[in-house]
DODO-964214 format. One line per field, with one value per residue (C-alpha): residue number from 1; residue in one letter; chain; z, x, y. Coordinates in nm, 3 decimals, decimal comma. Example, Ala and Ser with C-alpha at 12.3 -4.5 7.8 and 13.67 -1.06 7.14 Angstrom:
<nodes>
num: c(1|2)
residuo: c(a|s)
cadena: c(A|A)
z: c(0,780|0,714)
x: c(1,230|1,367)
y: c(-0,450|-0,106)
</nodes>
This chain:
<nodes>
num: c(1|2|3|4|5|6|7|8|9|10|11|12|13|14|15|16|17|18|19|20|21|22|23|24|25|26|27|28|29|30|31|32|33|34|35|36|37|38|39|40|41|42|43|44|45|46|47|48|49|50|51|52|53|54|55|56|57|58|59|60|61|62|63|64|65|66|67|68|69|70|71|72|73|74|75|76|77|78|79|80|81|82|83|84|85|86|87|88|89|90|91|92|93|94|95|96|97|98|99|100|101|102|103|104|105|106|107|108|109|110|111|112|113|114|115|116|117|118|119|120|121|122|123|124|125|126|127)
residuo: c(x|x|x|x|x|x|x|x|x|x|x|x|x|x|x|x|x|x|x|x|x|x|x|x|x|x|x|x|x|x|x|x|x|x|x|x|x|x|x|x|x|x|x|x|x|x|x|x|x|x|x|x|x|x|x|x|x|x|x|x|x|x|x|x|x|x|x|x|x|x|x|x|x|x|x|x|x|x|x|x|x|x|x|x|x|x|x|x|x|x|x|x|x|x|x|x|x|x|x|x|x|x|x|x|x|x|x|x|x|x|x|x|x|x|x|x|x|x|x|x|x|x|x|x|x|x|x)
cadena: c(A|A|A|A|A|A|A|A|A|A|A|A|A|A|A|A|A|A|A|A|A|A|A|A|A|A|A|A|A|A|A|A|A|A|A|A|A|A|A|A|A|A|A|A|A|A|A|A|A|A|A|A|A|A|A|A|A|A|A|A|A|A|A|A|A|A|A|A|A|A|A|A|A|A|A|A|A|A|A|A|A|A|A|A|A|A|A|A|A|A|A|A|A|A|A|A|A|A|A|A|A|A|A|A|A|A|A|A|A|A|A|A|A|A|A|A|A|A|A|A|A|A|A|A|A|A|A)
z: c(2,661|2,961|3,026|3,299|3,373|3,330|3,690|3,794|3,545|3,678|4,043|3,953|3,751|4,051|4,293|4,365|4,255|3,940|3,657|3,346|3,027|2,921|2,550|2,512|2,161|2,108|1,792|1,811|1,685|1,876|1,753|1,968|1,716|1,440|1,155|1,351|1,392|1,694|1,651|1,989|2,334|2,575|2,943|3,014|3,379|3,423|3,177|2,970|2,599|2,391|2,021|1,830|1,513|1,368|1,089|0,989|0,984|0,766|0,508|0,482|0,167|0,279|0,602|0,543|0,501|0,824|1,017|0,891|1,005|1,328|1,404|1,339|1,578|1,852|1,808|1,811|2,130|2,294|2,220|2,392|2,693|2,707|2,710|2,336|2,175|1,814|1,559|1,258|1,060|0,830|0,823|1,201|1,360|1,607|1,332|1,412|1,290|1,197|0,905|0,750|0,482|0,761|0,908|0,573|0,507|0,827|0,897|1,117|1,359|1,558|1,368|1,502|1,688|1,870|1,940|2,130|2,323|2,403|2,509|2,727|2,899|2,948|3,198|2,927|2,679|2,364|2,119)
x: c(-5,397|-5,325|-5,286|-5,459|-5,400|-5,685|-5,695|-5,749|-6,027|-6,199|-6,177|-6,321|-6,596|-6,696|-6,732|-7,091|-7,059|-7,170|-6,939|-6,827|-6,848|-6,509|-6,433|-6,100|-5,936|-5,732|-5,505|-5,476|-5,737|-5,937|-6,075|-6,278|-6,297|-6,039|-6,260|-6,473|-6,340|-6,450|-6,469|-6,594|-6,704|-6,933|-6,997|-7,271|-7,298|-6,947|-6,964|-6,666|-6,637|-6,329|-6,313|-6,051|-5,944|-5,672|-5,897|-6,039|-5,694|-5,557|-5,832|-5,944|-5,824|-5,846|-5,846|-6,204|-6,310|-6,136|-6,292|-6,647|-6,598|-6,449|-6,736|-6,986|-6,806|-6,804|-7,170|-7,238|-7,053|-7,193|-7,538|-7,449|-7,328|-7,689|-7,819|-7,917|-7,899|-7,833|-8,086|-8,234|-8,247|-7,935|-7,951|-7,927|-7,575|-7,680|-7,704|-7,458|-7,107|-6,994|-6,783|-6,613|-6,893|-7,159|-6,985|-7,001|-7,364|-7,493|-7,601|-7,436|-7,703|-7,984|-8,299|-8,634|-8,695|-8,355|-8,410|-8,721|-8,559|-8,269|-8,474|-8,704|-8,445|-8,181|-8,169|-8,028|-8,271|-8,091|-8,369)
y: c(3,101|2,890|2,516|2,330|1,965|1,724|1,620|1,975|2,021|1,699|1,820|2,156|1,996|1,783|2,084|2,178|2,534|2,721|2,644|2,817|2,616|2,482|2,378|2,214|2,225|1,922|1,921|1,535|1,295|1,053|0,735|0,507|0,240|0,182|0,326|0,571|0,939|1,126|1,497|1,595|1,473|1,670|1,610|1,857|1,751|1,888|2,171|2,036|1,960|1,852|1,917|1,706|1,908|1,689|1,553|1,893|2,043|1,774|1,758|2,123|2,272|2,629|2,851|2,931|2,564|2,479|2,768|2,681|2,309|2,419|2,668|2,398|2,167|2,432|2,505|2,129|2,071|2,382|2,228|1,907|2,118|2,269|1,900|1,890|1,556|1,466|1,588|1,396|1,729|1,733|2,116|2,142|2,187|1,915|1,649|1,365|1,450|1,095|1,216|1,533|1,502|1,519|1,828|1,991|1,897|1,998|2,361|2,599|2,675|2,509|2,405|2,531|2,225|2,234|2,618|2,534|2,257|2,478|2,774|2,572|2,359|2,628|2,905|3,128|3,290|3,343|3,269)
</nodes>
């Protein structure tokens, strides 16, 4: 593991070169509004996403429950890094994660619609 200061990340992101995808895991929470929890933020134009895991750490009853929620958040933010938006399908990992309950209800992979969007808009052919 290595630590890079945010200013360096921003400078690298603004360079006009092929970029790796960067996912930052933040153990703190982030709340934009007093009652709205934010679980992740993605900036696909820079190839950077941040996942905030404080809430899922605090309310997970087991390691396996935490890992499942964490995996869903990673897949969700990766979807955003490939320019996918939120999906209305609750079974899709791209469904909006507005609460821990929504994370639990959502699936752990892309729905068929999101797979098509991903495969046609991405230079990567995984599906």
